[in-house]
C-alpha positions as CSV (number, residue, x, y, z in Angstrom):
1,X,126.1,72.1,91.7
2,X,128.5,75.1,93.2
3,X,127.4,78.0,91.6
4,X,129.9,80.9,90.5
5,X,133.0,80.1,88.7
6,X,135.3,77.4,90.3
7,X,138.9,76.6,88.9
8,X,140.0,73.1,87.9
9,X,143.3,71.5,86.2
10,X,141.9,73.2,83.3
11,X,139.9,75.6,83.3
12,X,137.0,76.5,85.6
13,X,134.0,74.8,86.0
14,X,131.3,77.6,85.4
15,X,127.5,77.9,87.3
16,X,124.6,80.5,86.4
17,X,121.7,80.5,88.0
18,X,119.0,82.3,85.2
19,X,116.2,80.8,84.7
20,X,114.2,83.3,82.5
21,X,117.1,83.0,79.9
22,X,117.7,80.8,76.7
23,X,121.2,81.4,75.8
24,X,124.4,82.5,78.5
25,X,127.5,83.2,78.3
26,X,130.5,83.2,80.3
27,X,132.9,86.0,78.6
28,X,136.1,85.9,79.4
29,X,138.4,89.1,79.3
30,X,141.3,88.3,77.4
31,X,144.8,90.3,78.2
32,X,144.2,93.0,75.7
33,X,140.9,93.5,76.4
34,X,139.0,91.7,74.4
35,X,136.5,89.1,75.1
36,X,136.1,85.5,74.5
37,X,132.7,84.3,74.9
38,X,131.6,80.9,76.0
39,X,128.1,79.3,75.3
40,X,127.2,77.5,78.7
41,X,125.5,74.4,76.6
42,X,123.7,72.9,79.7
43,X,120.7,74.0,81.7
44,X,119.4,72.5,84.9
45,X,116.8,73.6,87.1
46,X,117.3,77.1,85.7
47,X,121.0,77.1,86.5
48,X,123.0,77.3,83.4
49,X,126.1,75.3,83.2
50,X,129.4,74.2,81.7
51,X,133.1,74.0,81.5
52,X,135.6,76.7,80.2
53,X,139.0,76.1,79.5
54,X,141.9,79.0,79.9
55,X,140.4,80.3,83.1
56,X,143.0,80.9,85.9
57,X,143.6,82.9,89.4
58,X,143.0,86.6,88.4
59,X,140.6,86.1,85.3
60,X,138.5,88.7,84.5
61,X,135.2,88.0,83.4
62,X,131.5,89.0,82.6
63,X,128.4,86.9,82.1
64,X,125.4,87.9,78.9
65,X,122.0,86.4,78.9
66,X,119.8,86.1,76.7
67,X,115.8,85.7,76.4
68,X,112.3,86.9,76.7
69,X,113.0,90.5,78.6
70,X,116.7,89.7,78.8
71,X,119.4,91.9,76.8
72,X,122.6,90.1,75.4
73,X,124.1,93.1,74.6
74,X,124.9,94.0,78.4
75,X,127.5,92.9,80.4
76,X,126.6,91.4,83.7
77,X,128.2,91.2,87.2
78,X,128.0,87.4,88.1
79,X,125.8,87.5,91.5
80,X,129.0,84.8,92.9
81,X,131.5,87.0,91.9
82,X,134.3,87.0,95.1
83,X,136.4,89.9,93.5
84,X,135.9,92.9,91.2
85,X,138.2,95.4,89.4
86,X,136.3,98.8,90.1
87,X,133.9,100.5,91.3
88,X,129.9,100.4,90.4
89,X,128.9,104.2,89.4
90,X,125.6,104.2,87.7
91,X,125.6,105.0,83.7
92,X,129.2,103.7,83.6
93,X,130.5,100.3,82.3
94,X,130.3,97.4,85.2
95,X,133.6,96.3,86.3
96,X,134.9,92.7,86.0
97,X,134.4,90.0,87.7
98,X,137.7,88.7,89.4
99,X,138.2,84.8,89.5
100,X,140.1,83.7,92.6
101,X,141.5,80.1,93.8
102,X,138.9,79.1,97.2
103,X,140.7,79.9,100.2
104,X,139.6,80.2,104.4
105,X,140.9,81.9,106.8
106,X,141.9,79.8,110.5
107,X,139.3,80.1,112.6
108,X,138.7,82.4,115.7
109,X,136.1,82.2,118.2
110,X,134.7,85.0,120.2
111,X,134.4,84.9,124.0
112,X,133.4,87.5,126.1
113,X,130.4,89.8,126.2
114,X,129.4,92.1,122.9
115,X,130.6,96.2,123.5
116,X,129.9,96.9,119.4
117,X,131.6,100.2,118.1
118,X,129.8,101.1,114.7
119,X,131.8,102.2,111.9
120,X,132.2,103.5,108.5
121,X,135.8,102.0,106.9
122,X,136.5,105.3,105.1
123,X,135.1,107.8,107.4
124,X,136.9,106.3,110.7
125,X,140.6,107.3,109.6
126,X,140.1,109.5,106.7
127,X,140.8,113.1,109.0
128,X,143.1,110.5,111.7
129,X,146.6,112.5,111.7
130,X,148.2,109.2,113.1
131,X,147.5,107.1,110.2
132,X,149.8,107.2,107.4
133,X,148.4,109.6,104.7
134,X,148.0,106.7,102.0
135,X,146.1,104.1,104.6
136,X,143.5,106.9,105.8
137,X,140.5,105.5,104.4
138,X,141.4,102.4,103.6
139,X,140.6,98.7,104.7
140,X,144.6,99.2,106.1
141,X,143.6,102.2,107.9
142,X,140.9,100.7,109.5
143,X,143.1,97.8,111.1
144,X,145.4,99.9,112.4
145,X,142.6,101.2,114.8
146,X,142.5,97.8,116.3
147,X,144.7,99.1,119.6
148,X,142.5,102.0,120.4
149,X,139.1,100.1,120.1
150,X,140.6,97.4,122.6
151,X,141.8,100.2,125.1
152,X,138.4,102.2,124.9
153,X,136.6,98.6,126.1
154,X,135.5,97.7,122.8
155,X,135.1,93.9,121.9
156,X,133.0,94.2,118.7
157,X,133.4,96.3,115.1
158,X,130.7,96.3,113.5
159,X,131.2,97.7,109.9
160,X,129.1,99.5,107.7
161,X,128.6,97.7,104.3
162,X,131.4,96.4,102.2
163,X,130.1,94.5,100.1
164,X,130.3,95.9,96.6
165,X,128.1,98.6,95.4
166,X,127.0,101.3,93.6
167,X,126.6,105.1,93.0
168,X,123.6,104.8,92.3
169,X,121.8,107.7,89.9
170,X,119.9,110.2,91.9
171,X,123.1,110.4,94.2
172,X,125.5,110.6,91.4
173,X,123.0,113.4,89.5
174,X,123.0,114.9,92.7
175,X,127.4,115.6,92.1
176,X,127.5,113.8,95.3
177,X,128.6,109.6,96.2
178,X,126.9,106.5,98.1
179,X,128.5,107.3,101.0
180,X,127.0,104.4,103.3
181,X,127.0,101.7,101.0
182,X,123.2,100.3,101.0
183,X,123.1,99.8,97.4
184,X,124.9,96.4,97.0
185,X,125.2,94.8,93.7
186,X,128.2,91.5,94.4
187,X,127.2,90.3,97.5
188,X,130.5,88.5,97.9
189,X,133.2,90.7,96.6
190,X,134.4,93.1,98.9
191,X,134.3,96.6,97.8
192,X,137.3,98.0,96.0
193,X,136.7,101.8,96.8
194,X,137.8,101.0,100.3
195,X,141.5,99.4,99.1
196,X,144.9,100.4,99.3
197,X,146.4,98.4,97.2
198,X,144.5,94.5,97.2
199,X,140.5,94.9,99.2
200,X,140.5,90.9,99.8
201,X,143.6,91.1,101.0
202,X,143.7,94.1,103.4
203,X,140.3,92.8,104.5
204,X,141.7,89.4,105.5
205,X,144.5,91.7,107.4
206,X,141.3,93.9,108.8
207,X,139.5,90.9,110.4
208,X,143.2,89.3,111.7
209,X,144.1,92.8,113.3
210,X,141.0,93.2,115.3
211,X,141.2,89.3,116.2
212,X,145.0,89.9,117.7
213,X,143.2,92.4,119.6
214,X,140.1,90.5,120.9
215,X,137.4,92.2,119.2
216,X,135.4,90.2,116.4
217,X,133.8,91.6,113.4
218,X,130.7,92.6,112.7
219,X,129.7,93.3,108.8
220,X,126.2,95.3,108.2
221,X,125.1,93.3,105.3
222,X,121.8,94.2,102.7
223,X,119.7,91.3,101.3
224,X,116.2,93.1,101.2
225,X,116.7,94.4,98.2
226,X,119.8,95.4,95.3
227,X,121.3,98.6,93.8
228,X,119.6,97.8,90.7
229,X,116.0,99.6,92.0
230,X,112.4,99.1,90.6
231,X,111.7,98.9,86.9
232,X,113.6,102.4,86.1
233,X,116.9,101.2,87.4
234,X,119.8,99.9,85.9
235,X,120.2,96.2,85.0
236,X,123.9,95.0,86.0
237,X,123.4,91.7,87.6
238,X,120.3,89.8,89.5
239,X,117.7,91.4,87.7
240,X,119.6,90.4,83.5
241,X,119.6,86.7,85.1
242,X,116.5,86.8,87.4
243,X,113.8,89.1,87.3
244,X,111.6,87.2,89.3
245,X,114.4,87.4,92.4
246,X,112.7,90.6,93.1
247,X,108.9,90.4,94.4
248,X,106.6,91.2,91.8
249,X,102.9,92.2,92.5
250,X,100.3,93.5,89.8
251,X,103.2,94.1,87.0
252,X,105.2,96.3,89.7
253,X,107.9,95.7,92.3
254,X,107.3,95.7,95.8
255,X,109.2,98.2,97.9
256,X,109.7,97.1,101.0
257,X,112.9,99.0,101.7
258,X,112.1,101.9,100.2
259,X,114.2,101.5,97.7
260,X,112.3,100.3,94.6
261,X,112.5,97.0,94.7
262,X,112.8,94.1,97.2
263,X,114.4,90.7,97.6
264,X,112.2,87.4,97.2
265,X,114.4,85.8,99.7
266,X,112.1,83.2,100.4
267,X,113.0,81.8,96.3
268,X,114.7,79.0,96.8
269,X,117.9,80.1,94.6
270,X,117.9,83.8,96.0
271,X,118.0,82.1,99.2
272,X,121.2,80.1,98.5
273,X,122.9,82.9,96.8
274,X,122.2,84.7,100.4
275,X,123.4,82.0,102.4
276,X,126.5,81.3,100.4
277,X,127.7,84.7,100.7
278,X,127.0,84.6,104.4
279,X,129.5,81.6,104.5
280,X,131.8,83.2,102.1
281,X,132.4,85.9,104.6
282,X,132.7,84.2,107.5
283,X,135.2,81.3,106.1
284,X,137.1,83.3,103.3
285,X,137.6,86.7,105.9
286,X,136.5,85.2,109.0
287,X,134.0,88.3,109.8
288,X,132.5,87.0,113.0
289,X,128.7,88.2,112.3
290,X,126.5,89.8,110.8
291,X,124.1,93.1,111.2
292,X,121.2,92.9,108.6
293,X,119.5,95.6,107.0
294,X,115.8,95.9,107.1
295,X,115.9,92.8,108.1
296,X,111.8,92.3,108.8
297,X,112.0,92.2,104.7
298,X,113.8,88.6,105.4
299,X,111.1,86.9,107.0
300,X,108.3,88.3,105.3
301,X,106.0,86.6,102.4
302,X,103.2,86.3,101.3
303,X,101.5,85.9,104.3
304,X,103.6,88.8,106.1
305,X,106.3,88.3,108.2
306,X,106.9,85.2,110.2
307,X,109.6,84.4,112.5
308,X,109.8,80.8,110.9
309,X,110.5,81.9,107.7
310,X,112.7,79.9,105.3
311,X,115.8,81.9,105.9
312,X,115.6,82.3,109.7
313,X,115.0,78.3,109.5
314,X,117.7,77.8,107.2
315,X,120.3,80.2,108.7
316,X,119.5,78.3,112.6
317,X,120.3,74.9,110.6
318,X,123.4,76.1,108.9
319,X,126.6,74.9,110.3
320,X,128.6,78.1,109.8
321,X,126.1,80.5,109.9
322,X,124.1,79.1,113.5
323,X,127.3,79.9,115.3
324,X,127.8,83.6,114.3
325,X,126.9,86.9,115.9
326,X,123.4,87.7,114.1
327,X,121.9,91.3,114.4
328,X,118.8,92.1,112.9
329,X,117.6,95.9,112.1
330,X,113.9,94.5,113.1
331,X,112.0,97.0,110.5
332,X,111.4,98.1,106.7
333,X,108.7,100.0,105.7
334,X,106.5,97.3,104.1
335,X,102.8,96.1,105.7
336,X,103.4,94.4,109.5
337,X,107.2,96.2,109.4
338,X,107.9,96.8,112.7
339,X,108.7,93.8,114.3
340,X,110.9,94.8,117.4
341,X,111.1,91.7,119.6
342,X,109.3,88.8,117.2
343,X,113.1,87.4,115.8
344,X,113.5,84.2,117.1
345,X,116.4,83.0,119.5
346,X,119.8,83.4,118.8
347,X,119.2,86.4,116.8
348,X,120.1,90.0,118.3
349,X,117.9,93.2,117.7
350,X,118.4,96.9,117.1
351,X,116.5,98.3,120.0
352,X,115.5,101.6,118.8
353,X,113.0,102.2,122.3
354,X,116.1,101.9,124.0
355,X,117.5,105.4,121.7
356,X,114.3,107.4,122.1
357,X,113.6,106.8,125.5
358,X,117.1,107.6,126.7
359,X,117.3,110.4,124.4
360,X,113.6,111.8,125.8
361,X,114.6,111.3,129.1
362,X,118.3,112.8,129.2
363,X,116.7,116.0,127.6
364,X,114.3,116.6,130.1
365,X,111.0,115.1,128.9
366,X,108.5,114.6,131.8
367,X,107.7,111.0,133.3
368,X,110.3,109.3,131.4
369,X,111.7,107.5,134.8
370,X,109.2,104.2,134.3
371,X,109.9,104.2,130.4
372,X,114.0,104.6,131.5
373,X,113.8,101.9,134.1
374,X,112.7,99.2,131.6
375,X,115.4,100.5,129.6
376,X,118.6,99.7,131.9
377,X,116.9,96.1,132.7
378,X,117.0,94.9,129.1
379,X,113.5,96.1,127.7
380,X,112.0,92.5,128.8
381,X,108.4,93.3,127.8
382,X,110.3,93.1,124.2
383,X,112.4,90.3,124.2
384,X,111.7,88.0,127.6
385,X,110.3,85.5,125.6
386,X,110.7,81.8,123.3
387,X,113.9,81.9,125.2
388,X,115.8,85.0,124.9
389,X,118.0,86.3,127.0
390,X,118.7,90.0,128.3
391,X,121.6,89.9,125.6
392,X,119.1,89.8,123.0
393,X,118.6,93.8,122.7
394,X,121.3,95.8,121.3
395,X,121.0,99.3,122.9
396,X,122.2,102.4,121.1
397,X,121.5,106.0,121.8
398,X,123.4,107.0,118.3
399,X,124.1,104.9,114.8
400,X,125.3,106.5,111.6
401,X,121.5,106.8,110.5
402,X,120.5,109.9,112.7
403,X,122.3,112.8,115.0
404,X,125.7,112.4,116.3
405,X,125.6,112.4,119.8
406,X,127.4,115.9,119.9
407,X,124.5,116.7,117.2
408,X,121.8,115.4,119.4
409,X,122.8,117.8,122.7
410,X,123.7,120.6,120.0
411,X,120.2,120.8,117.4
412,X,117.0,120.5,117.3
413,X,116.2,120.7,113.9
414,X,118.1,118.6,111.1
415,X,120.5,120.3,109.1
416,X,120.6,118.2,105.7
417,X,120.5,120.9,103.5
418,X,124.1,119.3,101.8
419,X,122.4,116.5,101.1
420,X,120.5,118.4,98.0
421,X,116.5,116.8,99.0
422,X,116.0,120.3,99.8
423,X,116.1,119.3,103.4
424,X,113.3,116.7,102.7
425,X,115.2,113.9,103.8
426,X,116.5,112.4,107.4
427,X,114.3,111.8,110.2
428,X,112.4,115.2,111.6
429,X,111.5,113.7,115.3
430,X,115.0,112.9,116.7
431,X,114.4,113.8,120.7
432,X,117.3,116.4,120.7
433,X,118.1,119.1,122.6
434,X,120.2,121.8,122.1
435,X,121.1,123.3,125.5
436,X,120.1,126.6,124.6
437,X,121.8,127.5,121.4
438,X,121.2,126.0,117.7
439,X,124.2,124.5,117.0
440,X,128.0,126.1,117.4
441,X,128.5,127.9,120.6
442,X,130.5,129.4,122.8
443,X,128.6,130.3,126.1
444,X,130.0,128.0,129.1
445,X,126.3,127.2,130.3
446,X,125.3,125.6,127.3
447,X,129.0,124.0,126.4
448,X,128.3,122.4,130.4
449,X,124.9,121.5,129.6
450,X,125.6,119.7,126.5
451,X,128.9,117.5,127.7
452,X,126.6,116.9,131.1
453,X,123.9,115.4,129.0
454,X,126.7,113.1,126.8
455,X,128.1,111.7,129.6
456,X,125.2,111.1,131.5
457,X,123.3,109.2,128.5
458,X,126.9,107.6,127.7
459,X,126.9,106.1,131.5
460,X,123.4,105.1,131.2
461,X,124.4,102.8,127.3
462,X,126.9,100.8,129.5
463,X,125.1,100.3,132.6
464,X,122.2,98.8,131.0
465,X,121.1,95.4,130.6
466,X,121.6,94.1,126.8
467,X,124.3,94.9,124.5
468,X,126.2,98.4,124.1
469,X,126.6,99.9,120.7
470,X,129.0,103.4,119.9
471,X,128.4,105.3,117.1
472,X,132.4,105.3,116.0
473,X,133.5,109.3,116.9
474,X,130.7,109.8,119.6
475,X,134.2,109.7,122.2
476,X,135.3,112.3,120.2
477,X,132.8,114.7,120.2
478,X,132.1,113.9,116.5
479,X,129.6,116.4,114.9
480,X,127.6,116.3,110.8
481,X,127.2,120.0,111.5
482,X,123.5,118.7,112.5
483,X,123.5,116.3,109.4
484,X,121.2,113.7,110.5
485,X,121.5,111.5,106.9
486,X,125.2,112.0,105.7
487,X,124.2,109.1,103.3
488,X,126.1,110.8,100.7
489,X,128.5,112.7,102.7
490,X,131.7,111.1,101.4
491,X,133.7,114.2,103.0
492,X,134.3,116.1,106.3
493,X,130.3,116.1,107.2
494,X,130.2,112.3,107.2
495,X,133.9,111.2,107.9
496,X,134.9,111.6,111.8
497,X,136.6,114.5,112.9
498,X,138.9,113.5,116.2
499,X,139.2,117.3,116.9
500,X,135.9,117.8,119.5
501,X,135.2,117.7,122.9
502,X,136.7,114.2,124.0
503,X,134.7,112.1,126.3
504,X,137.6,108.7,125.5
505,X,138.4,108.8,128.7
506,X,134.9,108.9,130.3
507,X,133.8,106.1,127.5
508,X,136.8,103.8,128.9
509,X,135.6,104.7,132.5
510,X,132.3,103.2,131.8
511,X,132.8,100.6,130.1
512,X,135.4,99.1,132.7
513,X,133.0,99.6,134.9
514,X,130.4,97.5,133.1
515,X,133.2,94.8,132.4
516,X,134.2,94.4,136.4
517,X,130.5,94.2,137.8
518,X,128.9,91.3,136.4
519,X,125.4,92.6,137.4
520,X,125.7,94.6,134.9
521,X,125.6,92.5,132.1
522,X,123.3,89.4,133.1
523,X,122.3,87.0,130.7
524,X,119.0,86.5,132.5
525,X,116.3,89.4,132.7
526,X,115.7,91.0,136.6
527,X,112.1,91.0,137.7
528,X,111.9,91.8,141.0
529,X,112.5,88.0,142.1
530,X,113.5,86.8,145.4
531,X,117.0,84.9,145.5
532,X,117.8,82.1,146.7
533,X,120.3,83.6,149.0
534,X,119.1,87.1,150.1
535,X,116.9,89.6,148.9
536,X,115.1,90.6,145.5
537,X,117.4,91.1,142.1
538,X,115.7,94.7,141.5
539,X,114.6,96.9,143.8
540,X,113.3,100.7,142.9
541,X,114.1,103.4,145.7
542,X,113.6,106.9,146.1
543,X,116.1,109.7,146.8
544,X,114.5,109.7,150.3
545,X,115.6,106.0,150.4
546,X,111.6,104.3,150.3
547,X,110.2,102.3,147.7
548,X,109.2,103.7,144.8
549,X,105.2,103.8,144.9
550,X,102.5,103.2,141.6
551,X,102.0,106.8,141.8
552,X,105.9,108.3,141.8
553,X,105.7,106.8,138.3
554,X,103.1,109.4,137.7
555,X,104.6,112.2,138.7
556,X,106.3,114.9,136.7
557,X,108.4,116.4,139.3
558,X,109.4,112.4,140.2
559,X,113.2,112.8,138.6
560,X,115.5,110.5,140.8
561,X,115.6,107.3,141.2
562,X,117.7,104.1,142.9
563,X,117.9,100.8,141.2
564,X,119.1,98.4,143.7
565,X,120.5,95.7,141.2
566,X,122.2,91.9,142.5
567,X,122.5,88.8,140.7
568,X,118.9,87.6,138.6
569,X,116.7,85.2,141.0
570,X,116.4,81.7,139.9
571,X,119.4,81.8,137.1
572,X,122.3,79.5,138.1
573,X,124.6,82.5,137.1
574,X,122.9,85.0,138.9
575,X,122.4,83.2,142.4
576,X,126.2,83.0,141.6
577,X,127.0,86.8,142.1
578,X,127.7,88.4,145.2
579,X,127.1,92.1,146.6
580,X,125.2,94.6,144.8
581,X,125.4,97.4,142.5
582,X,123.2,100.7,142.9
583,X,122.9,103.2,140.1
584,X,121.6,106.6,140.9
585,X,119.7,108.1,137.7
586,X,119.5,111.6,138.3
587,X,117.2,113.8,135.8
588,X,117.0,117.4,137.8
589,X,118.8,119.5,140.0
590,X,121.3,118.4,142.6
591,X,120.0,116.5,145.4
592,X,120.1,114.3,148.5
593,X,120.6,110.4,148.1
594,X,119.4,108.5,151.0
595,X,121.5,104.9,150.1
596,X,120.2,101.8,151.7
597,X,122.2,100.7,155.2
598,X,125.9,98.7,153.7
599,X,129.4,100.0,152.2
600,X,129.1,101.9,149.3
601,X,131.9,102.9,146.7
602,X,131.8,104.8,144.1
603,X,132.9,103.2,140.2
604,X,131.0,105.2,137.7
605,X,130.3,109.1,138.2
606,X,129.0,110.8,135.1
607,X,129.4,114.1,137.2
608,X,133.1,113.5,138.4
609,X,131.6,115.4,141.4
610,X,129.2,113.5,143.3
611,X,130.1,113.5,147.2
612,X,129.5,110.1,149.4
613,X,129.5,109.8,152.8
614,X,128.3,106.6,154.7
615,X,124.8,106.7,154.1
616,X,124.2,109.5,151.4
617,X,125.7,110.9,147.9
618,X,124.8,114.0,147.2
619,X,124.3,113.9,142.7
620,X,124.9,116.8,140.7
621,X,122.2,117.9,138.1
622,X,121.6,115.6,135.8
623,X,124.3,112.9,136.6
624,X,124.3,109.1,136.9
625,X,126.0,107.4,139.8
626,X,127.1,103.5,139.9
627,X,127.8,102.6,143.3
628,X,128.8,98.7,144.0
629,X,128.8,97.5,147.7
630,X,126.0,95.3,150.2
631,X,123.7,96.1,152.6
632,X,121.6,94.6,155.3
633,X,118.5,92.8,156.1
634,X,115.4,95.0,155.3
635,X,112.2,94.5,154.5
636,X,112.3,96.6,151.6
637,X,114.2,93.5,149.8
638,X,112.2,90.6,150.7
C-alpha cells in the first residue's frame, strides 16, 4: 500500500501510518478556507486508509488523529506531504500539505572524480551582486552559480538541508531563526522559504542547471531526529501519529542526536518513510546523492552501532539508492557514537581527522608530519578495509559547522555572542591560529602569514588522496567574525561575503592540478608497495634527499618532507599510470630541497615563488609544492 496521498480519477487514495490512533481524518482545506474532514475507514497494520473525493493537484490538507495520548484538535503535517504552503515556525499554526501529481525527472548519471562544494542555498547568493536582487538567497539564485562552480573545478554541490524544517522554540525565543535547517518536519517537501515563486519547480531547475555544467547535487539530510523535539516539544507530524517513531527508554526520549529526540530507524514503517523520501528526492528532483547528518544514529539499535543495521542493508539493496553518492557524518553523541571508518562500502565518510591534522600542521604544531603523511595518502588506517577505496575519505578543512578558512587563520577563540547563548555553544578546540593578532588586522606581516597558511591548506586538500570538500566562500576569504556556530545567523554573519581576500584563482589552479594528475586521485591506497614496472608507489624523503628514518618522525625540528608518488602497486589502474609526482610540504622556514634524479616540472606552488633548478628546489616558508616528472632507478625506490 502506497503511503501518503495518491491522486485517482475520482479524487485520491490516502494512507497514513498512525499505529497509536483509533481514528484518523484527512482534512481538506476548501477554497474559502474551511476544513472538510473525511474519516479514513480502514486500518491494516497501523496504516489508516481510504478514498477521498474532490482531491486534485494543488489541494491543501492536513491530518488529524485521535487515540490514547493523541489530540484530534491538533492539525498535523502528513509525513508524506511532498510540498507545504508555508514555513514552519514554533508557536504558529502548521502549514498545509499540498497534493501533487506524481512526476519524475529524467535520469542524469554523474561520472568523474568528486570535488565537493558545501553551501547553504540562501547564504550562497544572498550577497552576490551579480545575481538579480529578487533571486538572491533563493533556489533560482543558486542555480545561476553553476558556471562559476564549474570554473572552480567543482564537480558536486552539497546543499545544507532543504527538507522542510521548523524555526524551533529556543531560536525564536532568542529573536533568531533556524538558518542551517537541521530541524526537519516534512522529509518529502522542499523548504518553501528559499523559493522565489515555486519551491518545487525551482529545486528542479537548480538541479538541472548544475547537471548542465556536469555538477552533481548532493543534499544534506536529517533522519536522526525531527524538529518536534522531546516531551516538551511541539506536536506537528510524527509525534501526533506514531509516538513510537521516537526511541524511548524509561519513559524518556533518547537523545543520541542532542536535539531532544532520536528517530528509531529500525522501526519498519519509519525505515520505509526514510527510504521513500530518499527515493522521492532522487526520482522527482534528480538529486544525485545524500550526506547523512549524524549517520551513526541510523546504524544504532539496542545492541549498539552495527554496519549491517537494517538501514544500511535496505539502502544497499535498493535499486535506486544504492547507485547514488552516499556520505556519512560518522558520529553522534550516543553510546559508541564515534564511528569513523566503520560504515559499509560504498559509503563515504566525513574525515574529521583529516581536518584536525591539517589544521594543526599548518598552524605550526610540532611532530605533525607523521599524521599529515597519513592524510595525504587517504587515511588508510581508518578506511583501507572491507573492500573500501581511498575515495571513501571525504577530506575537509572547513565545513558549515566551525570556522571558515579565513577565520581559522584569524581567530584563536570563538566569538559566538551573536548566538545569544553566552558564548557556550560551538567547539572550543578549533586548532586555529590568528597569525599574530586576534581578528581584523592591517599588519602586512600578519596578513601575509594568514594568506600563506590558507593557500597551504587549500593545496593540501587538493593533492590528498580521497574526495576534497570545500566550504562555500572560503575561496573568497569569507569571514563570520569568529563565529564558529552560525546555525541561527540568517544574516550577514552567516551569509557568504564575496569581498574578502580572493583565493579563487589559486583554488582553480589547485583543483586543475588534481584533475590533470591521476596519481593524486587514485582509488587504491598507496602503501609503499613494489610496482610491477619500476619503483615503489610511495617513497618518503627528507629535504636533503635521503630516505626518512623512523627517528625523523619524532624530531620536533623535522619540518619538511617530500612524498614521491606513483601509481598504486598491484592495482591495474595504478600500474597503468606512468610518471611520478613529488609533493613537497614545508611547514617551517625557507629551505632547499634535493630532488630525486630526473626531470621535474612545477605543477602547483602555494607560495608562487619556489625556485626550481635541475636537482633542487628552494621552497619558501610554509609552502606546499607539487612537481611532476620522472626519476632514474635508485635503491631508494626498490
